[in-house]
ZANUPA-79154 format. One record per atom (N, C-alpha, C): x, y, z. Coordinates in steps of 0.1 Angstrom, whole numbers, padded with zeros to 4 digits, always signed. Atoms other than C-alpha are relative to their C-alpha. Layout:
residues N
XYZ...
This chain:
residues 140
-0004+0000-0014+1784+0967+0269-0007+0013+0006+0007-0011-0007+1764+0989+0293+0007+0001+0014-0006-0003-0013+1782+1005+0323-0008+0009+0009+0004-0010-0009+1771+1023+0354-0015+0001+0003+0014+0000-0003+1734+1014+0356-0003-0003+0015+0004+0004-0014+1716+1011+0390-0004-0014-0001+0004+0014-0001+1707+0977+0402-0014-0002-0006+0014+0001+0005+1670+0983+0394+0000+0001-0015-0001-0002+0015+1678+0996+0359+0006-0012-0006-0007+0011+0006+1702+0967+0353-0010-0012+0000+0009+0011+0000+1675+0942+0364-0010+0001-0012+0009-0002+0011+1651+0957+0339+0007-0003-0014-0007+0002+0012+1677+0957+0312+0004-0015-0003-0003+0014+0001+1687+0921+0319-0012-0008-0005+0013+0006+0005+1651+0910+0315-0003+0003-0014+0003-0004+0014+1646+0930+0283+0010-0007-0009-0010+0006+0009+1679+0916+0269-0003-0015-0002+0004+0014+0001+1668+0880+0277-0012-0002-0009+0013+0002+0007+1633+0885+0263+0002+0003-0015-0003-0003+0014+1647+0899+0230+0011-0009-0006-0010+0009+0005+1673+0872+0228+0013+0007-0005-0012-0008+0004+1702+0897+0227+0012-0003+0010-0011+0003-0010+1724+0881+0254+0014-0002-0006-0013+0002+0007+1751+0873+0229+0005+0013-0006-0004-0013+0006+1752+0909+0216+0002+0011+0010-0001-0011-0010+1748+0930+0248+0005-0007+0013-0007+0005-0012+1770+0925+0278-0002+0010+0011+0003-0009-0011+1759+0939+0311+0010-0003+0011-0011+0003-0010+1789+0943+0334-0003+0007+0013+0002-0006-0013+1773+0964+0362+0009+0011+0003-0009-0011-0004+1791+0990+0382+0014-0003-0001-0015+0002+0001+1828+0994+0375+0007+0012+0005-0008-0011-0004+1852+1016+0393+0009+0004-0012-0008-0005+0011+1872+1037+0368-0005-0005-0013+0006+0005+0013+1848+1028+0340+0005+0007-0012-0005-0007+0012+1863+1055+0318+0012-0007-0006-0012+0007+0005+1894+1033+0315-0004-0011-0011+0005+0010+0009+1872+1009+0295-0006+0005-0013+0006-0006+0012+1859+1034+0270+0006-0003-0013-0007+0002+0013+1885+1027+0243-0005-0014-0006+0005+0013+0006+1869+0992+0239-0013+0002-0008+0013-0003+0006+1837+1009+0226+0002+0005-0015+0000-0005+0014+1830+1017+0189-0007+0014+0000+0009-0012-0001+1803+1043+0197-0004+0003+0014+0005-0004-0013+1794+1062+0229-0013+0006-0001+0014-0005+0001+1757+1068+0234-0004+0006+0014+0005-0006-0012+1741+1091+0259-0015+0005-0003+0014-0004+0003+1703+1090+0253-0008+0005+0012+0006-0006-0012+1693+1113+0281-0013+0008-0003+0012-0008+0001+1660+1130+0288+0004+0014+0005-0005-0013-0004+1677+1158+0307+0014-0001+0006-0014+0000-0005+1713+1167+0316+0005+0014+0003-0007-0013-0002+1735+1194+0329+0011+0000-0010-0011+0001+0008+1770+1193+0315+0006-0014+0004-0005+0014-0004+1778+1155+0315+0015-0002-0003-0015+0003+0001+1815+1149+0322+0003-0012-0007-0002+0012+0007+1811+1115+0307+0003+0003-0015-0003-0004+0014+1811+1132+0273+0014+0004-0002-0015-0004+0000+1845+1147+0281+0008-0012+0000-0007+0013-0001+1857+1112+0290-0001-0007-0014+0002+0006+0013+1843+1099+0257+0009+0007-0010-0009-0008+0009+1862+1127+0239+0014-0003+0002-0014+0003-0002+1894+1119+0256+0003-0014-0005-0002+0013+0006+1889+1083+0244-0001+0000-0015+0001-0001+0015+1884+1096+0208-0012-0008-0005+0012+0008+0005+1849+1080+0206-0010+0009-0007+0011-0008+0005+1822+1092+0183-0012-0002+0009+0011-0001-0010+1791+1101+0202-0013+0002-0007+0014-0002+0004+1754+1098+0197-0007+0004+0014+0005-0005-0013+1736+1119+0224-0013+0008-0003+0012-0008+0001+1703+1136+0231+0003+0014+0000-0002-0014+0001+1700+1172+0222-0007+0007+0012+0006-0006-0012+1692+1183+0258+0011+0006+0009-0009-0006-0010+1707+1204+0285+0013+0005-0005-0014-0005+0004+1745+1210+0282+0006-0009-0010-0007+0009+0010+1751+1182+0257+0004+0007-0013-0004-0007+0013+1750+1205+0226+0012+0009+0002-0012-0008-0002+1777+1226+0243+0013-0008-0002-0011+0009+0002+1800+1196+0240+0000-0006-0014+0001+0007+0013+1788+1178+0209-0005+0010-0011+0004-0008+0012+1787+1197+0176-0007-0010-0010+0007+0010+0008+1760+1179+0156+0007-0002-0014-0006+0004+0013+1775+1161+0126+0014+0004-0002-0014-0003+0000+1810+1173+0135+0007-0009+0010-0006+0008-0010+1819+1156+0167-0009-0011+0006+0010+0010-0005+1789+1134+0171-0013+0003-0007+0014-0002+0005+1752+1131+0163-0009+0003+0011+0010-0003-0010+1725+1148+0183-0013-0005-0005+0013+0005+0003+1691+1132+0185-0010+0006+0010+0010-0004-0009+1658+1143+0200-0002-0010+0011+0003+0009-0011+1651+1129+0235-0012-0008-0003+0012+0009+0001+1627+1099+0236-0004-0003-0014+0002+0003+0014+1631+1093+0199+0009-0012-0004-0008+0011+0003+1644+1057+0195+0003-0002-0015-0002+0001+0015+1640+1058+0157+0012+0009-0004-0012-0008+0003+1665+1087+0156+0013-0006+0005-0012+0007-0005+1689+1068+0177+0004-0012-0010-0002+0011+0010+1685+1038+0153+0007+0005-0013-0006-0006+0012+1692+1060+0123+0014+0006+0002-0014-0006-0003+1722+1077+0140+0010-0012+0001-0009+0011-0001+1737+1043+0148+0003-0005-0015-0002+0004+0013+1732+1032+0112+0009+0009-0008-0008-0010+0006+1747+1064+0099+0015-0001+0004-0014+0002-0005+1778+1059+0120+0006-0012-0006-0006+0013+0005+1782+1023+0110+0002-0001-0015-0002-0001+0014+1779+1031+0073+0013+0006-0004-0012-0007+0003+1810+1052+0074+0010+0001+0011-0009+0001-0011+1838+1042+0097+0010+0012+0000-0009-0012+0001+1859+1072+0085-0008+0012+0007+0008-0010-0007+1830+1095+0097+0001-0002+0015-0001+0003-0014+1831+1078+0131+0014+0004+0005-0014-0004-0003+1869+1083+0132+0001+0015+0001+0000-0015+0000+1865+1120+0123-0007+0006+0012+0008-0004-0011+1838+1125+0149+0008-0001+0013-0008+0002-0012+1860+1110+0176+0012+0009+0001-0011-0009+0000+1890+1131+0166-0004+0014+0003+0006-0013-0001+1869+1162+0164-0004+0003+0015+0004-0002-0014+1855+1157+0199+0012+0000+0009-0012+0000-0008+1889+1149+0213+0007+0013-0001-0006-0013+0001+1903+1181+0199-0008+0011+0008+0008-0010-0007+1874+1202+0213+0002-0002+0015-0001+0002-0014+1877+1186+0247+0014+0005+0005-0014-0004-0004+1915+1192+0248+0001+0015+0000-0001-0014+0001+1910+1228+0238-0009+0007+0010+0010-0008-0008+1878+1240+0255-0002-0005+0014+0003+0006-0013+1877+1217+0285+0013-0004+0007-0013+0003-0007+1914+1215+0295-0001+0006+0014+0000-0005-0014+1922+1222+0332+0002+0015+0000-0002-0014+0000+1936+1256+0324-0012+0008-0005+0012-0007+0006+1905+1266+0303-0011-0001+0010+0011+0001-0010+1881+1253+0330+0003+0010+0012-0003-0010-0010+1900+1274+0356-0003+0014-0004+0003-0014+0005+1898+1305+0334-0015+0003+0000+0015-0002+0001+1861+1300+0328-0006+0001+0014+0005-0001-0013+1855+1295+0365+0003+0013+0007-0004-0013-0005+1874+1326+0375-0009+0011-0006+0008-0010+0007+1855+1346+0349-0014+0001+0005+0013+0000-0006+1822+1336+0365+0000+0008+0012-0001-0007-0013+1833+1351+0398+0005+0014-0001-0005-0014+0001+1848+1383+0384-0011+0010-0004
């Protein structure tokens, strides 16, 4: 299931999905309000970005206790500890994403541990109180 793509991106993805005969495995649902409420339906959360700041969507994935595969760019490594709360891959390296997916699927307990570890980190380091403290510290 892919959420939140633009119409142009979704059109490209729909065509690619049809061309590769993956329509029974990939479901394109388009834009959804409150998409984070659907995260618990996922097995793995992927964020294969080329560049990022601090993506709040990773915090949402952490709250849903999802294991994450994400690119090692921008602020992502601040949230994801490689091989502890997820797997970091190099940007624009689809083979690394493929290997990371297989590594996750080989060990469901690892996936579970990654999800719990990310959830713990998000609850401790990105709680409202902690974010307020960090924001105030920037201005002091």
